[in-house]
N, C-alpha and C positions, 0 to 999 in steps of 0.2 A: 504494500500500500504506500502510496506517496501522499503525505499530508501536504495540503496546499499551503498552509501557513501555520507557523507556531509562534505565538506571542508570549513572552515571559515578562511578568511584571515584578520587578524587584523593589518598586515602591510598595512594593509588596513582593403520518400519515396513517395512518391506521390500517389495520388490516382491512382489505377490501373483500366484499362478498356479494354474491348475487344468487337469487333463487328464482326459478321460472324466467321472468323477463330480465333478470340481472339488475345491477345498480352501478351508478358511477359512469364517468366518461371513459371511453376507450383509452388504454395506456399506449405506450410506445410499442413498436413491433417486437416480436419475440427475439429477433436477432439483436436489436438494440438493447433489449432487456438483458440478454445474456452477456453482452459486452459490458454493460454497466455493472452487473453483479461480479463479473470476473475482475474488473478494476477495483471493486470494493473488497475483494477477498484474496488478493494475491500478495499480501504483505508477508515479509519474512520475519516478523517480530515473534515475541515469545508465544503468542497464541498458536501460531502454526507449528510450534515445536512442543506443544503442551503434552503430547503423549509421552509417557515415561517408560523407558525400557525396563524390563524385569531385572531385579537384582538377584544374584545367585547366592543362596545360603545352602551350602552343601550340594546335594543333588537336586533339590527342589527349587524352582524359580519362585521368587517373591513377586506377587502382583498386588496392585492397589486393591483395597477392599471395594466391593461393588455396593452401590447405594441405589435404593429404589428409584425408578424413573420419575415418581411423583414427588421426589425430594422430601418425603415424609410430611407432605403438606397438611396443615391443620388450620382451622379457623379459631381464633381466640378473641376474647372480649377484654379490652383494655380500659380500665377506669380513668376517666378524665379528672375527676375530683376525688378527694379523700373519702367522701360518702359513697362513691360509686353510683351516683344518680344518673350520670351520663357515661356511656361506654362506647368505645370505638370497635367496630368490626375490623379485624386485622387478619391477614393471611401470613402464616408462618411456615418457613422452610428450614430444615436443619439436618445436619449429618446424624448418623447413628452414634450412640454413645452418650456419656455424661458430661463431656466437655472438661473444663470450660472452653467455649469457642468464641472467637471474635464475632462481632455483630455489625451488620450493615442494615440501615433503615432505608427503605425505598419509598419516596413520596410521589404519588400519582399526579396526573394532570387534571384539567377540568374541561369537559366538553360544554358546548352551548346547551342551554336549557336547564331543567331541574336537576341539581346535583344528586338528589335522591334516586333519580332514574339511572345513574351511572352503574355499570356492573362492578362487582367487587374487584378490587385491584389484585391482579394475579400476574406479576411480571416474570413469567417462567423463564424466558431466555436469559434475562438478567440474573435471576436467582440461581440458575443452573451453574453459571460460571463461578459464582461465589461459594455455593454449597460444595462443589467439587474441590474447592480449595479450603474447606473446613470452616466456613462461616455459617452462622445463623443469619437468616434473612427474614426481616419482618416488613410487611407492606401494610401500614395502617390506612384505613379509609377515614379521612378527617371528618369532623362534625358536620352533619347534614349530608354526607355523601354515602351512597349505597346503603348498607345495613347499619351504619353508625347512628347513634343517637345525636341529640342536639340539633342545632340549626347552622347552616352555612353562614359565616360571618363575612359579609362582603365589604363593609366599611365604606360604602359609597364609591367615590372615585379616588380615594386615598390608597394607593397601591402599597405604600410603606406600612400602613396600619393593617391592610389585608394580609400581607406576608407575616407580620408579627402575630396576628390572630391565628393564622394557620400553624405557625411555629409552636404555639401552645400545645397543640396535639402531638407534635413531634417530641416535645419535652415530656409529656405524659407517657408516651410510648417508651422513651428511653428510661425514664424513671421505673416503669414497670418491668421492662426487660432486664435492666441492670440488677434487679433483685432475684432473678432466676439463677439457680445454682449452675446451670449449664452455659451461662453467658459470662464472658470475660469483660467486665465493665471497664477495663483499662485499655481496651482495643476496640474502638467503635468508629465507624465511618457513617456519614449521613449523605444520601444521594437522592436525586429527584429529577423528574422530567417535566418541562413546561411549567405549569403552575406549581408543580412539586419542586422544580428547580428554584423558583423564587422562594418557596417555603424553606427549602434547604439553606439558602443563603441568609434568610431572616433568622433561622434557628441559630446560625453561627454567632449572632450577637450575644446570646447568653448560653452558649454550649456547655454541656456537662464536662467535667475535667477529663473523662476518659475518651472524649471525642477527638480524634486525631486529624480528621480531614473532612472536606465537603466536596461533593461531585455534582456539578450543575450541568445537566443535559438540556440544552435549548430552553433555559429557564426564563420565565417572565409571566406577565398577565396582560392580555390585550382587552381593552375596554373601549370598544368602538363608540359606545354611547357617551363617553366622557371626552370633553374637549381637551386637547393637548395630552392625550393618554400616553403618547411616547415620552413626553417630558415627565409625567408622573412616574412612569416606570423607571426612567433613568435616575430620577431623584431618589427613588426607593433604594436602588443599589448604592448610590452615593452615601446615603444615610447609614446603611448597614455596615459599610466598610469602616466607619469611624470606630466601631466597637469590636469588630471581628479580629481575633488574634490567632486563628488557626488557618492553615493553608487550604486553598481550594483549587480545583481543576474545573475549567469551563470547556464544554464540548459542544460546538455549534457547527452547522453546515450552511452552505450558500443558498441552496434551493429550498429553504424553509418556507412553508406556506403561511407562517404566522409572523416571523420576524425577517426584515430585510438585513442584508449584511451590514449596511450602514448603521442601522439601529443596534445591531449586536455589538458593533465596535463602540458606539456611544455608551451602552450599558457597561461594557468592560472597562472603558477608560474612566467612567465615573466611579467604578468600584475601586480602581487603583488610586484614586485621587488623594486618599489619606493614608497611604502606606500599606494597604492590605497585601498579603502574600497570595498571589494568584498566577495561574498559567492558563492561557487559552489555546485550544487546539481547534483549528478550522479545517475540517476534513473535506471541504468542497461539496460536491453534489452527492446525494444518496437517493437512488431510484427516482421516484417522482416527487419526493418530499422528505427533506432531511429531518423534519419534525418527528417522523415515525421511527427513527433509527434504533432507539434503545429497546423498543418492544418487538423488534423484528429479529428473528433468529439469524437472518443473513447479516444483520448489523453488527453482530458480536465481533467479527474480524476487523471491523472498522474502529470500534471504540475500545476494545480490550487492550491493545498495546499501550495506548496512552494511560489508561487506568492502571494497568500493571506497573508501569514505571512510577506513577504517582503513589501507589500503595507501597512500593518498595521504599520510596523516599521518606514516607511518614512512618515507617516501621511497622507496616501491616504485612501479614503473610501473603505470598503469591504462588507458592508451589502447589501443584495438583496433588491431592491426598486421597481422592476417591474416584472410582470409575462410575460415571453417570451417563446413562444412555439417553439420547434425545428421542423424539418420535421415530418409530420404526417405519421406514419407507418400503412399500411393497416392491417386489422385483418386477421388471418389465416383462410383459407377457408375450410380446411379439404379435398380438392380435391385429394391430394396424399401426400405421405411422401416426404420430401424434397430431399431425396437421391434416389428416384425412377426416374432414368434417362429416362426410356422408357415412362413415363407418360407426359413428356413435349410435348405440342401440336405443330403442324405445322412444327417443325424443321426437317432437314434431318440428315444424319449421322455426318456431320461436326458440325451441331448445337448441337447434343447430346454430341460430344466430347468436345465442348466448355462448355457445362453445367457441364460436369465432372470437367473441369478446374475451373469453377466457384465454385464448391463445395469444392475445395481445398484452396479457398481464405479465408482470415480473415473476420469475421464480422467487420464492417458493410458492407453489400454487397447487390446487387440486380441483377436480371436477367429479361430481357424484351423480348417479342416475338410479332410477327405480323402474321396475317393469310396468308401473302405472303411468309412466311418462314424466314423473317428477324429476327435477334436476336442481343442482345448485353448484356454484363454484365459489372458491375463496382464495385469496392471495395474501401473503405476508403474515405477520404475527409469528407465533411460535409453532402452531400446528394447524395449518389450513386444512389438512385432511379431516380432522375432527370437526372443524367448523363446517366444511362442505357437507359432511355426512349428517351432522346435527340439523342443519337448515333444510336439507333434502327430506329428512324424516319429518320435520315439522310440516312441510308442504305435502307430505304423503300420508297424513293422518297417523304419524308415528310408526308407520310400517317401515321395514328395512330398506336401506339404500346401499349401493355399492360404489366403490371408487372406480371411475373409468380411466382417468389420467392423473398423474402426479408429476409435477415439475415438467420435464420434457419427454416423459415416457408414458405410453399406454400400459396400464396394469390390469386391464379387464381381461378375463379369460372366459370366453363364451361356453367352454366345456364344463365349467364349474358354476353351479347355481347356488353355491354356498352364500349364505348371508352372514358370514362370520365377521365381515367388516362392520364395525360399529363405531359410533361417536363415543370413544372411550371416556371423554371428559364432558360430554354434553350436559351431564347432571352437575357439573362443577363450574358452570359459567364460561366454558371455553368458547361457546358459540358467540360470545360477545367480544368485540374488539376492545382492546385496552383504551382507556381515555387518554388522549394525547393533547388535543388543542386546549389552550388556556384562554378562553374567551368568556366574558360575562354577557 
């Protein structure tokens, strides 16, 4: 990977999906998509060398212990106040064993509309990289979001106050997690994307002693209804930097659908104004929207090398300690060429047009069909196969669907009528894309 720009301060898109008629505008051509993904995934940094060779002990090779693919996912309730009258719904991922393990907190973004309607935060691609390195990962839904109690605290057009209000929930999360026996409270990192990135930087103002660093992925809050919202946003970062004493990593891209490169530079320059320790990595363009980077499985190879170096610098572990498998991809069946639209079984003319749209999407992608004529496609995120299957089942009266194509291969086998392909996580909110955009 070639990073477009790296700035050091010593003054210191969501997963797409379609069902039946599909959704969203057509993306670039399949060839262009492949070239884009190759460019984003060809770096020679630590991530590409993350597999660890077996160590020999006598005659038996030592291999890393295997960890369940669901990363021991659990839902926990975190009290916001001492009385526990308001609690946060949080997703927890952890290694096997008693620890103590280092902790990373992941703060979600905000989509337009009712925060309560957002799906539970489940940053699987992000969590997988940290859990395999021995971290506990917690992703709290802030007050008023998803299944959390309380009410979203907007604070009008005052972005600085908004960020500080959100940071209260991060504080409650870290207070709670630090008391758990399997958490090493002296090794904590706080990260977030979009509105969660702003929240992360605001939390740094009064961070707990064990917090060693902040990671800001495309952070901010866009308030189109507020006059001079860009100035309000820039001012918030300037105010935060006056009190923050821990280092931060800023990860932004050029083709971000929410922030322009010029605004990104304004925010970063404002944050450096009073001597904050920060480094910005501009990774250039990512697929059709840099804002989706951190929740995309394909994005890991873009952001991990910079995060890896940052973690090492602040004394956090980076070595792989567990074998963790990502979503299992079916083998190609040879049934047809992936671009043979007429070969797709069961679907009508509308379904074939949707398949053409599917072919214009970026990998990672999946297309599912049913003998009833139902179909669905999904692109991006952590597991588009589960999303496509789950949405197809919804359109099919919860009857089984099967994968036809995954990425650039047809996996359909007409000789097998098995309905063994299921949306393995459809009951765990996988069918909902992660909240990315931060707009009021």
